[in-house]
N, C-alpha and C positions, 0 to 999 in steps of 0.2 A: 453539469446540469443536464437533465434529461429533457431535451427540447420537445419531446413527444408528449410531455405532460403539461398541459396548459395551466395546471395548478401551481406551477413553479415559475413565478415571474422572473424575467431577466432584467435586473436592475441596471445593467450596463447600457440598455437601450434608452436613448434620450429623445428619439423622434419616431413616431409611428405613422406610416403612410397606409391608410385604409382606402383602397382605390377600386373602383369599377374597372372592368377590362375593356370590353368592346366600346370603341369610340373614345376611350379615356386612356388607360394605361397602354393599350395596344393600338391606339389611334395615332394618326399622323404618319409621317414618312419613316422609313427604316432608320435614317440618320437621326431623326428626332427621338425615336424610341431608344436607339443605342446611347444617345447622350444621357437620357434619364437613367437607363439601366446601368451604364458605366458609373454614374454618380452614386447610385445605390451600392454597387459592388465596392466602390472605393471607400464607402463609409459604413459597410455592413456591420462592423462592430457596434455602431451607434444607432443604426436604423433597423426598425422592425417593419416587416412588410406583410400586410394583410390584404388579400384579394377579397373584394366584396362584389359579387357578380351573379348574374343569372346562369352562368355556365356551370356544368357539373364537374365532379372531381376527375373522371377519366379524361375529359378534354384538357383540364388544367395540367394534370400530371404529364400527359403526352406532349403538350406544348413546352413545358419546362424541360422534359427529358430531351427534346429536340433543340434545346437552347434558344427557343423563340422568345423566351422571357425568363427572368430569374425565378428560382424557386421561392415561394413565399414562406413565411413562418407559420401563418395561419390562413384559413380560407373560410369566408362566409359565402357559401355557394347556393345555387338553386334559388336565387332571389330571397335569400335569408333563411331557407328551410334546412340547410346543411351547415353545420359548424364543425370544422376539422382542423387538424394540426399536422404540420409537416414533421417527419421524423428527423432525428439528429443528423443523419447522413444526407438530408435533403434529397431523398430518392422516392419517398412515398408520402401520400397525403391520406390521413386516417380520420374518419369521423369521430367526434367526441360524443359518445353515447350519453354521458351525464348531462352535458349542455343541451343535447337534443331531446331529452326526455319529455319536456313540456311540448315541444314541437310535435313529436310523435303522438302524444296523447291528444292534442288538439286536432290532428289530422284524422285520427281514428281509422275508419274504414274508407276514408278518402271520398272521392266523388261518386261512389257507387250509387247512392240514392238519387242522384241527378244525372247520371251518365247518359241515360236515354235522351233527356232534353238537350244536353250538350252535344251529343252525337248528331242530333237533328237540327241544331242551331245554324242558321245561315250566317255566313261570314266568319266561321270558325273552322280551322283545319288543325287537327292534333299535330304537335311538333314531334319529331323523332327524339328519343332520348330515354335513358333509364331514370325516370322520375321517382323519387322516394316519398317526399311529403308535400308534393305539389303536382298540379297538372297544367301544362302550358300549350297554348294554341297560337298558330298564325292567325292574325286578325285583319279582316277587311272592313274598314269603317263604313264603306258604302253599302255593304250588304248586311251588316250586323243589326240584329233586333235588340234594342235596349232592354226589353223585358227579360232577356237572358241574365242580365246583371242582377235583376231583382230575384230571379230564381237562385242564382249563386249565393247571394247575400242572405236570402231567406233560409238557405240550408246551413247557415252558420260559417260561411267562408268569406274571405276577402277577395275582391275582384280587382286586379291591377292591370291597367292598359298602359303601354309605354311605346314611344316612338311611332305611334299610329300604326304599328305592325304586329304587336304581340299582346296577348292576353294571358295572364297567369291567375290560376285559382290557388289561393294560399290559405293555410290555417288562419283562423281569426287572430288578428293582432300580430302576426308574424310577417316580417319583411326585413330588408337589409339593416335598417337603423336599429330596431330593437335587438336583433341578434348580435350585431356588433357591440352594443352596449352590454349585453350579457357576457360576451367574451372579454371585453375590457374590464368588466367588474371582476371576473375570475382572475385576470392577470394582475389586477391592482394598478392598472395604467393611469398615470396622471392625464386627465383629459386635456390639459393645456399643451401636451406634447403631441397631440393627434391632429392629423390633417386628413379629411375625407375628400374624395374626388369622384365626380360623376358627370353624366351628360344627358340622361333621360329621366322620365318620370319615375322609373323604378328605383332611382337614386334619391327621390325626394325625401324619403324617411331618413337618409343619412344626414341631410342638411337640417332636418327637423330636430336632430339630437342636440343642436346648439354647439357642436364641435366646430372648430375652424374647418372651412371647406373651400373647395375650388370647383366652380362650374367652368369646364373648359370651353374654349371659344366656339366649338361646334355643337354646343349643347342644344337639345331639343327646345324649340320655342315654347312649348307647353310647360316644360320645366322652368324655363326662365321667367315665365309669367307668374308661376307660383312662388318663386324665391326672390323676386326682384327687390323686395324690401328687407331681406334678411341681412342683418349687419355682421353675421358670422361668415359670410361667403365672399371670397375673392372671385370676381368675374374676369376670367382670363381672356386676353386677346388671342393668344396662341391656341391652336387646336391640339386635341389628344395629349400625347405624352409631353409635348412641348408646353402645353398649358399647365400640366401638373408641375413641371420643373419651374415654370414661371412663378407659380404660387409658392413653391418651396423657397425660392429666393426672396420674393416680395414679403413673405410673412416671417422671415428670419430663421426658418428651420435649417437652411443651408449652413449658416454660421454655427448654430447649436450643434449640429451633427459633426461638422468639421472640427470644432473645438474638442468635442468628446473623443473623436477618433484620434486626434493628435495627442491628447493627454494619455490615452490608453497605450499608444505606441511608445510614448516616452517612458511610461512606467514599466513597459516590458523590455526596454532597451538595456 
């Protein structure tokens, strides 16, 4: 099977972890991260790994190449504006131009029509990075002028503030959750086998999908306030990677993956 083609679902995968990175998958201590990553590696025949993050592809590829975290199967990057696939050798992450067509069309010429207003806006400093279909800023809530949000939304974009530190200008209707659902639809993934994980407001749309989710113990209070009544979310005590592993066990995904991995090994013996 060509793993670089997301049009070919891998029916051997019985559990899909779709996880944010900062504060979540790469949150916690080194020992806690290693425990989660080792569990994934031990069950990789049964586990599909999707990063759903604000990070860009070069950052992810570099971190994986340096063995800071395992290579994913797929990436929803740039706060949902990039959809990409890891190649069969797990050495490159390549954007899926078909799944990104709608995102590209919605972004159009980007923020050009409002760039002057954003450049002059108090409380916003452009982030460094090769942004494709979004623009991101460092955000100072004490200096920010709320009328800027009106300008952004009036120009046909979404304005997403998270962790009281970041502001993203995104194509209308595009964020982590909708892009993940597009990818899962292409793959034909059973929604019952998916766990989403996050810790800030830019993960809200993941929990709004209705998929099983985990808000890790260090989650942003503003996110917790928005999802406190969601019955699809496990509220972990543990932080970061340990919180993700806590939910994998609590929701029964550990047993599902272990059984599938054992069955496959027995069939190959």
